[in-house]
All heavy atoms as an XYZ file, in Angstrom:
794
protein
N       0.841     -1.184      0.000
C       0.000      0.000      0.000
C       0.885      1.246      0.000
O       1.766      1.387      0.842
C      -0.889     -0.033      1.244
C      -1.774      1.159      1.376
S      -3.366      0.590      1.980
C      -4.219      2.112      2.011
N       0.661      2.192     -0.936
C       1.497      3.385     -0.997
C       1.321      4.260      0.253
O       0.244      4.334      0.823
C       1.002      4.129     -2.235
C       0.008      3.259     -2.905
C      -0.332      2.141     -1.986
N       2.418      4.905      0.613
C       2.395      5.807      1.762
C       1.630      7.079      1.390
O       1.766      7.598      0.294
C       3.824      6.160      2.146
C       3.926      7.226      3.194
C       5.365      7.675      3.407
O       6.295      7.081      2.908
N       5.534      8.754      4.139
N       0.814      7.567      2.312
C       0.142      8.850      2.107
C       1.156      9.965      2.313
O       1.901      9.955      3.293
C      -1.011      9.003      3.089
C      -2.179      8.096      2.787
C      -2.976      8.539      1.572
O      -2.623      9.481      0.866
N      -4.044      7.843      1.299
N       1.179     10.904      1.404
C       2.091     12.037      1.502
C       1.285     13.250      1.965
O       0.315     13.625      1.308
C       2.765     12.322      0.144
C       3.633     13.562      0.214
C       3.574     11.120     -0.315
N       1.654     13.853      3.093
C       0.931     15.048      3.520
C       1.044     16.134      2.457
O       2.144     16.418      1.971
C       1.608     15.457      4.825
C       2.850     14.656      4.932
C       2.770     13.522      3.973
N      -0.088     16.697      2.082
C      -0.131     17.673      0.991
C      -1.039     18.832      1.372
O      -2.073     18.623      2.003
C      -0.659     16.996     -0.297
O       0.209     15.897     -0.632
C      -0.699     17.959     -1.469
N      -0.651     20.021      0.967
C      -1.467     21.212      1.163
C      -1.514     21.960     -0.177
O      -0.514     21.997     -0.897
C      -0.898     22.107      2.295
C       0.458     22.656      1.956
C      -1.854     23.219      2.649
N      -2.677     22.512     -0.546
C      -2.746     23.296     -1.785
C      -1.811     24.506     -1.714
O      -1.610     25.095     -0.641
C      -4.205     23.750     -1.844
C      -4.953     22.824     -0.948
C      -3.978     22.415      0.122
N      -1.269     24.885     -2.851
C      -0.335     26.009     -2.906
C      -0.939     27.277     -2.299
O      -0.246     28.034     -1.618
C       0.103     26.268     -4.346
N      -2.217     27.502     -2.514
C      -2.867     28.704     -1.994
C      -2.927     28.721     -0.472
O      -3.098     29.784      0.132
C      -4.279     28.820     -2.569
N      -2.771     27.555      0.168
C      -2.886     27.471      1.626
C      -1.541     27.364      2.347
O      -1.511     27.220      3.566
C      -3.769     26.282      1.996
C      -5.197     26.448      1.529
C      -6.077     25.262      1.850
O      -5.716     24.440      2.717
O      -7.134     25.140      1.206
N      -0.442     27.453      1.607
C       0.879     27.440      2.238
C       1.024     28.749      3.020
O       0.801     29.833      2.466
C       2.005     27.311      1.189
C       3.376     27.461      1.828
C       1.892     25.976      0.466
N       1.375     28.675      4.304
C       1.516     29.910      5.088
C       2.552     30.861      4.482
O       3.539     30.417      3.887
C       1.988     29.413      6.460
C       1.594     27.975      6.514
C       1.639     27.470      5.104
N       2.313     32.159      4.639
C       3.231     33.149      4.067
C       4.636     33.027      4.633
O       5.610     33.329      3.949
C       2.691     34.565      4.284
C       1.526     34.874      3.385
C       1.130     36.340      3.432
O       1.996     37.190      3.717
O      -0.044     36.613      3.173
N       4.762     32.573      5.876
C       6.081     32.450      6.499
C       6.637     31.027      6.416
O       7.559     30.671      7.133
C       6.028     32.903      7.956
C       5.087     32.044      8.800
O       4.308     31.249      8.234
O       5.123     32.181     10.039
N       6.094     30.238      5.502
C       6.512     28.839      5.367
C       7.971     28.727      4.940
O       8.492     29.573      4.208
C       5.633     28.120      4.347
N       8.608     27.653      5.376
C       9.947     27.293      4.919
C       9.759     26.426      3.680
O       9.172     25.348      3.755
C      10.720     26.539      6.019
C      12.053     26.045      5.496
C      10.905     27.433      7.242
N      10.240     26.914      2.524
C      10.038     26.228      1.246
C      11.327     25.619      0.726
O      12.380     26.265      0.737
C       9.522     27.207      0.189
C       8.063     27.614      0.254
C       7.795     28.740     -0.735
C       7.166     26.439     -0.049
N      11.218     24.396      0.229
C      12.303     23.705     -0.463
C      11.835     23.448     -1.884
O      10.867     22.721     -2.101
C      12.635     22.381      0.233
C      13.627     21.476     -0.497
C      14.983     22.160     -0.654
C      13.766     20.149      0.237
N      12.485     24.063     -2.857
C      12.138     23.927     -4.275
C      13.062     22.872     -4.876
O      14.279     23.034     -4.871
C      12.329     25.275     -4.974
C      11.780     25.322     -6.381
O      11.935     24.320     -7.123
O      11.222     26.362     -6.759
N      12.489     21.776     -5.391
C      13.292     20.659     -5.885
C      13.316     20.578     -7.416
O      13.690     19.555     -7.985
C      12.812     19.321     -5.269
C      12.994     19.334     -3.759
C      11.368     18.997     -5.632
N      12.968     21.678     -8.079
C      13.002     21.700     -9.543
C      14.439     21.819    -10.048
O      15.370     22.081     -9.296
C      12.157     22.861    -10.069
C      10.671     22.691     -9.722
C       9.846     23.890    -10.149
N      10.343     25.083     -9.479
C      10.276     26.310    -10.001
N       9.751     26.515    -11.197
N      10.741     27.345     -9.319
N      14.601     21.647    -11.340
C      15.921     21.761    -11.958
C      16.346     23.225    -12.053
O      15.526     24.140    -11.916
C      15.914     21.103    -13.342
C      15.675     19.607    -13.303
C      16.720     18.843    -12.494
O      17.928     19.150    -12.634
O      16.334     17.952    -11.729
N      17.627     23.441    -12.301
C      18.200     24.783    -12.299
C      17.464     25.757    -13.228
O      17.177     26.888    -12.832
C      19.686     24.747    -12.682
C      20.549     24.071    -11.616
O      20.105     23.960    -10.454
O      21.673     23.655    -11.956
N      17.177     25.336    -14.450
C      16.509     26.228    -15.405
C      15.124     26.634    -14.944
O      14.696     27.781    -15.154
N      14.417     25.724    -14.305
C      13.090     26.030    -13.775
C      13.197     27.062    -12.653
O      12.407     28.004    -12.564
C      12.421     24.764    -13.241
C      12.112     23.726    -14.303
C      11.634     22.426    -13.693
O      12.458     21.726    -13.045
O      10.434     22.116    -13.847
N      14.172     26.860    -11.766
C      14.395     27.764    -10.633
C      14.720     29.172    -11.124
O      14.163     30.164    -10.647
C      15.532     27.221     -9.776
C      16.069     28.175     -8.766
C      17.161     28.983     -8.913
C      15.562     28.436     -7.452
N      17.365     29.714     -7.764
C      16.389     29.396     -6.851
C      14.484     27.932     -6.719
C      16.187     29.880     -5.569
C      14.275     28.404     -5.437
C      15.114     29.369     -4.868
N      15.640     29.278    -12.096
C      16.087     30.574    -12.595
C      14.918     31.359    -13.186
O      14.796     32.567    -12.991
C      17.225     30.396    -13.638
C      17.507     31.675    -14.396
C      18.489     29.895    -12.934
N      14.003     30.681    -13.891
C      12.886     31.354    -14.559
C      11.905     31.963    -13.564
O      11.345     33.031    -13.810
C      12.162     30.379    -15.481
N      11.692     31.289    -12.437
C      10.769     31.831    -11.449
C      10.609     30.910    -10.264
O      10.472     29.698    -10.440
N      10.658     31.489     -9.066
C      10.509     30.716     -7.841
C       9.961     31.597     -6.737
O       9.914     32.823     -6.864
C      11.848     30.093     -7.417
C      12.934     31.098     -7.202
N      13.766     31.502     -8.216
C      13.315     31.794     -6.112
C      14.622     32.400     -7.750
N      14.364     32.593     -6.466
N       9.553     30.976     -5.664
C       9.056     31.713     -4.506
C      10.232     32.410     -3.832
O      11.289     31.805     -3.619
C       8.370     30.766     -3.535
N      10.043     33.673     -3.506
C      11.089     34.434     -2.828
C      11.385     33.792     -1.477
O      10.476     33.452     -0.727
C      10.636     35.879     -2.629
C      11.768     36.804     -2.238
O      12.941     36.466     -2.492
O      11.472     37.874     -1.680
N      12.661     33.582     -1.188
C      13.062     33.007      0.090
C      13.137     31.492      0.114
O      13.573     30.915      1.102
N      12.723     30.836     -0.970
C      12.799     29.376     -1.031
C      14.256     28.935     -1.121
O      15.119     29.675     -1.603
C      12.023     28.848     -2.236
N      14.519     27.716     -0.667
C      15.824     27.085     -0.828
C      15.735     26.164     -2.037
O      14.760     25.438     -2.196
C      16.180     26.260      0.426
O      16.289     27.143      1.539
C      17.502     25.511      0.243
N      16.760     26.197     -2.891
C      16.756     25.378     -4.100
C      17.739     24.217     -3.982
O      18.942     24.434     -3.807
C      17.129     26.241     -5.309
C      17.208     25.485     -6.584
N      18.304     25.549     -7.407
C      16.339     24.634     -7.178
C      18.093     24.773     -8.459
N      16.919     24.206     -8.334
N      17.202     23.003     -4.037
C      18.019     21.799     -4.135
C      17.317     20.895     -5.139
O      16.232     20.375     -4.862
C      18.145     21.048     -2.788
C      18.674     21.962     -1.682
C      19.050     19.819     -2.954
C      18.683     21.314     -0.301
N      17.880     20.696     -6.342
C      17.229     19.815     -7.302
C      16.974     18.431     -6.702
O      17.764     17.930     -5.881
C      18.234     19.740     -8.459
C      18.998     21.035     -8.361
C      19.112     21.290     -6.881
N      15.872     17.814     -7.112
C      15.432     16.544     -6.551
C      16.556     15.518     -6.429
O      16.732     14.898     -5.385
C      14.295     15.968     -7.398
C      13.789     14.639     -6.935
S      12.456     14.087     -8.025
C      12.385     12.386     -7.584
N      17.314     15.337     -7.480
C      18.369     14.332     -7.476
C      19.510     14.619     -6.520
O      20.276     13.715     -6.172
N      19.619     15.861     -6.075
C      20.702     16.253     -5.171
C      20.315     16.188     -3.695
O      21.180     16.312     -2.826
C      21.157     17.683     -5.482
C      21.784     17.830     -6.857
O      22.099     16.800     -7.489
O      21.951     18.981     -7.304
N      19.030     16.020     -3.398
C      18.573     16.093     -2.011
C      19.305     15.109     -1.096
O      19.796     15.503     -0.032
C      17.033     15.939     -1.911
C      16.583     15.777     -0.466
C      16.348     17.148     -2.559
N      19.423     13.817     -1.448
C      20.090     12.893     -0.516
C      21.515     13.298     -0.165
O      21.948     13.141      0.977
C      20.058     11.552     -1.258
C      18.875     11.656     -2.157
C      18.861     13.106     -2.599
N      22.242     13.866     -1.122
C      23.633     14.258     -0.879
C      23.750     15.622     -0.203
O      24.827     15.978      0.277
C      24.406     14.280     -2.197
N      22.640     16.367     -0.173
C      22.691     17.725      0.377
C      21.750     17.906      1.562
O      21.193     18.982      1.765
C      22.355     18.731     -0.727
C      23.409     18.778     -1.829
C      23.122     19.827     -2.869
N      22.940     21.151     -2.284
C      22.397     22.172     -2.961
N      22.006     22.021     -4.217
N      22.246     23.346     -2.376
N      21.601     16.885      2.371
C      20.697     16.976      3.522
C      21.049     18.121      4.449
O      20.160     18.723      5.067
C      20.675     15.658      4.301
C      19.824     14.555      3.685
C      19.901     13.297      4.529
C      18.390     15.004      3.526
N      22.341     18.452      4.550
C      22.741     19.569      5.407
C      22.204     20.901      4.888
O      22.147     21.882      5.630
C      24.260     19.647      5.538
C      24.839     18.523      6.397
O      24.058     17.874      7.122
O      26.053     18.303      6.326
N      21.822     20.947      3.607
C      21.302     22.179      3.004
C      19.783     22.282      3.086
O      19.217     23.326      2.751
C      21.732     22.279      1.533
C      23.246     22.389      1.386
O      23.894     22.937      2.295
O      23.770     21.915      0.357
N      19.111     21.195      3.486
C      17.656     21.246      3.634
C      17.351     22.237      4.759
O      17.905     22.132      5.852
C      17.070     19.851      3.950
C      15.578     19.946      4.279
C      17.293     18.895      2.776
N      16.492     23.220      4.474
C      16.244     24.250      5.488
C      15.505     23.689      6.703
O      14.738     22.728      6.588
C      15.395     25.282      4.749
C      14.723     24.508      3.661
C      15.706     23.428      3.269
N      15.756     24.292      7.846
C      15.051     23.917      9.061
C      13.643     24.477      8.997
O      13.455     25.669      8.786
C      15.763     24.487     10.294
C      17.103     23.834     10.542
O      17.251     22.646     10.206
O      17.998     24.514     11.072
N      12.694     23.610      9.163
C      11.307     24.037      9.177
C      10.458     22.983      9.850
O      10.805     21.807      9.837
N       9.385     23.419     10.428
C       8.489     22.489     11.108
C       7.061     22.824     10.723
O       6.359     23.482     11.470
C       8.703     22.595     12.623
C       7.961     21.502     13.382
O       7.616     20.481     12.767
O       7.726     21.690     14.582
N       6.651     22.451      9.521
C       7.316     21.574      8.558
C       8.108     22.341      7.495
O       8.044     23.561      7.426
C       6.134     20.865      7.907
C       5.070     21.929      7.853
C       5.253     22.719      9.141
N       8.784     21.568      6.645
C       9.376     22.078      5.412
C       8.362     21.790      4.309
O       7.911     20.652      4.162
C      10.715     21.372      5.084
C      11.230     21.796      3.725
C      11.740     21.631      6.162
N       7.986     22.816      3.558
C       7.069     22.646      2.430
C       7.911     22.408      1.184
O       8.804     23.205      0.879
C       6.189     23.883      2.256
C       5.183     24.033      3.376
C       5.521     24.664      4.561
C       3.906     23.510      3.252
C       4.601     24.792      5.596
C       2.973     23.630      4.278
C       3.337     24.275      5.441
O       2.422     24.388      6.457
N       7.639     21.307      0.477
C       8.437     20.911     -0.680
C       7.621     21.165     -1.944
O       6.460     20.751     -2.047
C       8.838     19.423     -0.591
C       9.776     19.052     -1.736
C       9.499     19.126      0.758
N       8.242     21.852     -2.915
C       7.534     22.252     -4.124
C       8.348     21.919     -5.367
O       9.582     21.955     -5.348
C       7.189     23.766     -4.067
C       8.437     24.631     -4.085
C       6.218     24.167     -5.153
N       7.636     21.562     -6.446
C       8.238     21.401     -7.769
C       7.313     22.113     -8.761
O       6.587     23.029     -8.385
C       8.446     19.921     -8.106
S       6.918     18.974     -8.307
N       7.286     21.704    -10.022
C       6.440     22.376    -11.006
C       4.976     22.015    -10.830
O       4.107     22.868    -10.826
C       6.888     22.066    -12.435
C       6.070     22.815    -13.489
C       6.572     22.601    -14.900
N       6.799     21.210    -15.228
C       5.855     20.354    -15.628
N       4.621     20.749    -15.751
N       6.158     19.113    -15.913
N       4.686     20.690    -10.663
C       3.282     20.277    -10.611
C       2.921     19.440     -9.391
O       1.747     19.157     -9.175
C       2.918     19.503    -11.882
O       3.697     18.326    -11.971
N       3.892     19.024     -8.608
C       3.612     18.277     -7.387
C       4.095     16.845     -7.368
O       4.078     16.213     -6.318
N       4.536     16.309     -8.494
C       4.994     14.920     -8.545
C       6.359     14.698     -7.919
O       6.532     13.844     -7.051
N       7.342     15.465     -8.370
C       8.690     15.333     -7.797
C       8.684     15.698     -6.325
O       9.321     15.029     -5.501
C       9.685     16.227     -8.548
C      10.014     15.746     -9.941
C      10.865     16.741    -10.673
N      10.039     17.860    -11.117
C      10.483     18.922    -11.792
N      11.772     19.040    -12.065
N       9.666     19.873    -12.179
N       7.971     16.751     -5.983
C       7.951     17.181     -4.586
C       7.264     16.148     -3.695
O       7.660     15.971     -2.538
C       7.292     18.553     -4.444
O       5.992     18.574     -4.984
N       6.280     15.425     -4.216
C       5.639     14.360     -3.423
C       6.646     13.265     -3.105
O       6.691     12.760     -1.974
C       4.426     13.787     -4.160
N       7.477     12.904     -4.086
C       8.489     11.868     -3.851
C       9.535     12.338     -2.835
O       9.933     11.583     -1.947
C       9.142     11.446     -5.165
C       8.162     10.706     -6.070
C       8.838      9.972     -7.206
N       9.597     10.809     -8.113
C       9.111     11.417     -9.183
N       7.831     11.319     -9.489
N       9.898     12.124     -9.954
N       9.969     13.586     -2.967
C      10.950     14.121     -2.021
C      10.327     14.236     -0.629
O      10.969     13.903      0.375
C      11.514     15.478     -2.497
C      12.366     16.130     -1.417
C      12.323     15.295     -3.778
N       9.076     14.665     -0.554
C       8.385     14.771      0.737
C       8.337     13.411      1.423
O       8.661     13.289      2.615
C       6.960     15.328      0.547
O       7.046     16.655      0.023
C       6.187     15.339      1.851
N       7.941     12.382      0.684
C       7.878     11.033      1.256
C       9.254     10.601      1.745
O       9.395     10.057      2.858
C       7.338     10.046      0.227
N      10.286     10.842      0.950
C      11.647     10.445      1.326
C      12.109     11.192      2.570
O      12.679     10.588      3.481
C      12.595     10.677      0.145
C      13.942     10.100      0.378
C      14.354      8.818      0.118
C      15.079     10.768      0.956
N      15.661      8.665      0.498
C      16.131      9.841      1.011
C      15.292     12.058      1.422
C      17.384     10.171      1.509
C      16.539     12.386      1.928
C      17.570     11.449      1.963
N      11.876     12.500      2.602
C      12.272     13.281      3.773
C      11.556     12.785      5.032
O      12.174     12.635      6.086
C      11.996     14.775      3.558
C      12.937     15.507      2.593
C      12.413     16.913      2.319
C      14.358     15.556      3.125
N      10.260     12.527      4.922
C       9.505     12.043      6.082
C      10.018     10.687      6.557
O      10.059     10.428      7.756
C       8.006     11.999      5.776
C       7.388     13.388      5.780
O       7.858     14.294      6.450
N       6.332     13.559      5.011
N      10.443      9.831      5.633
C      11.000      8.526      6.002
C      12.368      8.674      6.662
O      12.842      7.748      7.313
C      11.126      7.629      4.770
C       9.801      7.158      4.236
C       9.928      6.472      2.880
O      11.000      6.419      2.279
N       8.818      5.949      2.394
N      12.984      9.848      6.489
C      14.317     10.081      7.041
C      14.307     11.102      8.173
O      15.320     11.759      8.434
C      15.276     10.496      5.914
C      15.651      9.308      5.057
O      16.543      8.548      5.404
N      14.936      9.107      3.959
N      13.178     11.216      8.850
C      13.114     11.984     10.077
C      12.746     13.451      9.965
O      12.763     14.169     10.963
N      12.412     13.903      8.777
C      12.002     15.299      8.607
C      10.489     15.410      8.723
O       9.760     14.438      8.527
C      12.431     15.822      7.224
C      13.911     16.041      7.112
C      14.767     14.975      6.851
C      14.460     17.309      7.269
C      16.136     15.164      6.747
C      15.835     17.504      7.165
C      16.654     16.428      6.906
O      18.004     16.624      6.808
N      10.002     16.605      9.004
C       8.583     16.921      8.951
C       8.384     17.704      7.662
O       8.698     18.897      7.600
C       8.183     17.753     10.171
C       6.696     18.086     10.194
O       5.938     17.528      9.373
O       6.305     18.913     11.033
N       7.929     17.019      6.618
C       7.805     17.635      5.296
C       6.372     17.523      4.793
O       5.674     16.549      5.079
C       8.763     16.969      4.304
N       5.964     18.547      4.018
C       4.628     18.601      3.432
C       4.782     18.954      1.957
O       5.510     19.887      1.607
C       3.749     19.665      4.136
C       2.403     19.802      3.450
C       3.577     19.332      5.613
N       4.090     18.215      1.100
C       4.096     18.474     -0.336
C       3.191     19.666     -0.654
O       2.102     19.794     -0.099
C       3.602     17.227     -1.075
C       3.641     17.378     -2.567
O       4.584     17.922     -3.128
N       2.603     16.894     -3.234
N       3.649     20.529     -1.564
C       2.814     21.626     -2.046
C       2.051     21.108     -3.268
O       2.623     20.931     -4.346
C       3.658     22.871     -2.396
C       2.768     23.970     -2.965
C       4.411     23.356     -1.164
N       0.773     20.813     -3.071
C      -0.059     20.266     -4.137
C      -0.192     21.229     -5.306
O      -0.417     22.417     -5.118
N      -0.013     20.707     -6.500
C      -0.114     21.538     -7.692
C       1.147     22.300     -8.020
O       1.252     22.919     -9.070
N       2.112     22.285     -7.112
C       3.419     22.868     -7.354
C       3.409     24.347     -7.695
O       2.498     25.094     -7.338
N       4.453     24.761     -8.389
C       4.614     26.173     -8.727
C       3.572     26.630     -9.743
O       3.250     27.816     -9.805
C       6.030     26.440     -9.254
C       7.111     26.333     -8.194
S       6.844     27.385     -6.729
C       6.924     29.028     -7.450
N       3.021     25.707    -10.516
C       1.926     26.075    -11.418
C       0.727     26.588    -10.639
O       0.155     27.637    -10.956
N       0.361     25.865     -9.586
C      -0.736     26.307     -8.718
C      -0.333     27.537     -7.917
O      -1.170     28.403     -7.637
C      -1.159     25.183     -7.775
C      -1.864     24.042     -8.471
C      -3.253     24.419     -8.954
O      -3.938     25.225     -8.281
O      -3.649     23.915    -10.010
N       0.929     27.608     -7.510
C       1.434     28.770     -6.777
C       1.192     30.034     -7.600
O       0.639     31.024     -7.119
C       2.923     28.570     -6.499
C       3.579     29.618     -5.665
C       4.095     30.807     -6.102
C       3.814     29.568     -4.254
N       4.639     31.491     -5.044
C       4.472     30.750     -3.896
C       3.541     28.630     -3.266
C       4.872     31.030     -2.593
C       3.936     28.906     -1.966
C       4.582     30.094     -1.637
N       1.611     29.981     -8.865
C       1.452     31.128     -9.763
C      -0.036     31.428     -9.992
O      -0.455     32.593     -9.934
C       2.158     30.845    -11.088
C       2.100     31.995    -12.077
C       2.855     31.685    -13.349
O       2.704     30.565    -13.891
O       3.585     32.572    -13.809
N      -0.840     30.387    -10.225
C      -2.275     30.563    -10.473
C      -2.988     31.182     -9.273
O      -3.970     31.910     -9.432
C      -2.914     29.227    -10.835
N      -2.474     30.908     -8.072
C      -3.080     31.453     -6.855
C      -2.628     32.895     -6.584
O      -3.044     33.499     -5.590
C      -2.730     30.565     -5.655
N      -1.767     33.425     -7.456
C      -1.300     34.797     -7.286
C      -0.233     34.958     -6.219
O       0.017     36.064     -5.741
N       0.412     33.835     -5.856
C       1.482     33.908     -4.859
C       2.700     34.559     -5.506
O       2.947     34.413     -6.703
C       1.835     32.499     -4.354
C       0.690     31.693     -3.753
C       0.087     32.285     -2.492
N       0.978     32.404     -1.375
C       1.074     31.535     -0.363
N       0.323     30.445     -0.345
N       1.906     31.759      0.621
N       3.516     35.288     -4.727
C       4.638     36.033     -5.318
C       5.735     35.123     -5.878
O       6.029     34.071     -5.330
C       5.162     36.875     -4.151
C       4.643     36.225     -2.918
C       3.389     35.498     -3.294
N       6.311     35.586     -6.981
C       7.420     34.907     -7.653
C       8.540     35.907     -7.908
O       8.287     37.097     -8.090
C       6.979     34.350     -9.011
C       6.010     33.192     -9.033
C       5.509     32.965    -10.460
C       6.682     31.941     -8.513
N       9.757     35.398     -7.956
C      10.917     36.184     -8.365
C      11.692     35.357     -9.389
O      11.535     34.140     -9.462
C      11.830     36.543     -7.165
C      11.103     37.453     -6.182
C      12.351     35.310     -6.461
N      12.522     36.030    -10.187
C      13.375     35.307    -11.137
C      14.823     35.675    -10.876
O      15.113     36.650    -10.190
C      12.999     35.636    -12.589
O      13.492     36.908    -12.963
N      15.717     34.892    -11.425
C      17.148     35.147    -11.286
C      17.697     35.887    -12.496
O      18.883     36.184    -12.554
C      17.903     33.817    -11.138
C      17.496     33.018     -9.913
C      17.931     33.671     -8.616
O      19.113     34.003     -8.461
O      17.050     33.890     -7.759
N      16.839     36.202    -13.479
C      17.313     36.771    -14.737
C      17.060     38.256    -14.872
O      17.587     38.887    -15.778
C      16.611     36.076    -15.929
O      15.205     36.371    -15.863
C      16.831     34.575    -15.902
N      16.229     38.815    -14.013
C      15.830     40.208    -14.180
C      14.580     40.322    -15.034
O      13.931     41.369    -15.049
N      14.230     39.263    -15.745
C      12.998     39.237    -16.538
C      11.826     38.926    -15.594
O      12.033     38.418    -14.487
C      13.095     38.168    -17.624
N      10.605     39.211    -16.037
C       9.462     38.846    -15.203
C       9.492     37.339    -14.912
O       9.789     36.534    -15.790
C       8.251     39.217    -16.059
C       8.748     40.278    -16.978
C      10.183     39.913    -17.250
N       9.204     36.946    -13.665
C       9.245     35.530    -13.317
C       8.143     34.745    -14.002
O       7.052     35.251    -14.248
C       9.073     35.533    -11.804
C       8.390     36.812    -11.481
C       8.831     37.796    -12.540
N       8.463     33.498    -14.306
C       7.488     32.606    -14.923
C       7.768     31.194    -14.438
O       8.880     30.867    -14.031
C       7.545     32.674    -16.457
O       6.503     31.895    -17.012
C       8.877     32.200    -16.997
N       6.758     30.352    -14.480
C       6.918     28.943    -14.114
C       7.059     28.147    -15.402
O       6.198     28.215    -16.274
C       5.709     28.441    -13.286
C       5.824     26.945    -13.038
C       5.616     29.207    -11.981
N       8.183     27.439    -15.527
C       8.424     26.606    -16.721
C       8.517     25.163    -16.338
O       8.791     24.827    -15.208
C       9.693     27.037    -17.486
C       9.536     28.434    -18.021
C      10.932     26.916    -16.619
């Protein structure tokens, strides 16, 4: 039986939430939540020291699939993690703030 992954809709993530963005570099550069920590999904196991302290840590990707896997893994390894349902696509649709690393208007890719 698959493990249930705690999930909250992007619109309901608290404004002061600790966010971990597990998208790839190009996705992050185009647009991300201000103040989020970026660790691509494949790098998380090797970069546990970089996972931000949060109770819980909200994990986000583009649509919620990668972040659900990372959330499950983090929870199995002693973290309190919650998946951001719908990912950055829902984040943007909910009018949540975004920033980019390019100086161009932020976008979710």
